[in-house]
C-alpha positions in Angstrom: 0.0 0.0 0.0 1.3 3.5 -0.9 0.8 6.2 1.7 1.1 9.9 1.0 2.3 12.5 3.4 -0.4 15.1 3.9 0.8 18.6 2.9 0.3 21.7 5.0 -2.3 24.2 4.0 0.3 26.7 2.8 2.0 24.1 0.6 -1.3 23.0 -0.9 -2.4 26.7 -1.5 0.9 27.7 -3.2 1.1 24.5 -5.2 -2.3 25.3 -6.7 -1.6 29.0 -7.2 1.7 28.2 -9.0 -0.1 25.6 -11.2 -2.9 28.0 -12.1 -0.5 30.9 -12.7 1.7 28.7 -15.0 -1.3 27.5 -17.0 -2.7 31.0 -17.4 0.7 32.5 -18.2 0.6 34.9 -15.3 4.0 35.5 -13.8 4.2 34.7 -10.0 5.9 38.1 -9.6 2.7 39.8 -10.8 0.7 37.9 -8.1 3.2 38.6 -5.4 4.3 42.2 -6.2 7.8 40.9 -7.0 8.3 38.9 -3.8 8.4 35.4 -5.3 10.8 33.4 -3.2 8.4 32.6 -0.4 5.6 31.7 -2.9 8.0 29.5 -4.9 9.1 27.8 -1.7 5.4 27.4 -0.7 6.0 29.1 2.6 4.5 32.6 2.1 1.8 33.4 4.7 -1.8 33.3 3.5 -4.1 36.1 4.4 -7.7 36.4 3.3 -7.1 39.6 1.4 -4.1 38.0 -0.4 -6.2 35.0 -1.3 -9.0 37.2 -2.7 -6.5 39.2 -4.7 -4.7 36.2 -6.1 -8.0 34.4 -6.9 -9.2 37.6 -8.8 -6.0 37.8 -10.8 -6.2 34.1 -11.7 -9.9 34.6 -12.5 -11.0 32.0 -10.0 -14.5 32.4 -8.5 -14.4 29.6 -6.0 -11.4 30.1 -3.7 -11.9 26.6 -2.3 -10.1 25.0 -5.3 -6.9 26.7 -4.2 -7.1 24.6 -1.0 -7.9 21.2 -2.5 -5.0 18.8 -2.3 -4.5 16.7 -5.4 -2.9 13.3 -4.8 -0.4 12.2 -7.3 
């Protein structure tokens, strides 16, 4: 049986944000006002206002998809 280590919420969020940004050709620097290291390392703090801004820039209506862990 294969077991997967559960990711933390920040890692899940940033993994999904980076995936959406890449697929929509939106530079992460645009989402993060140039502060990309923490986002790329998946350690940047998540605040509700930041979530809203990023979701709007990615044209995502349902913020919940940014917090869904995809096994793989």
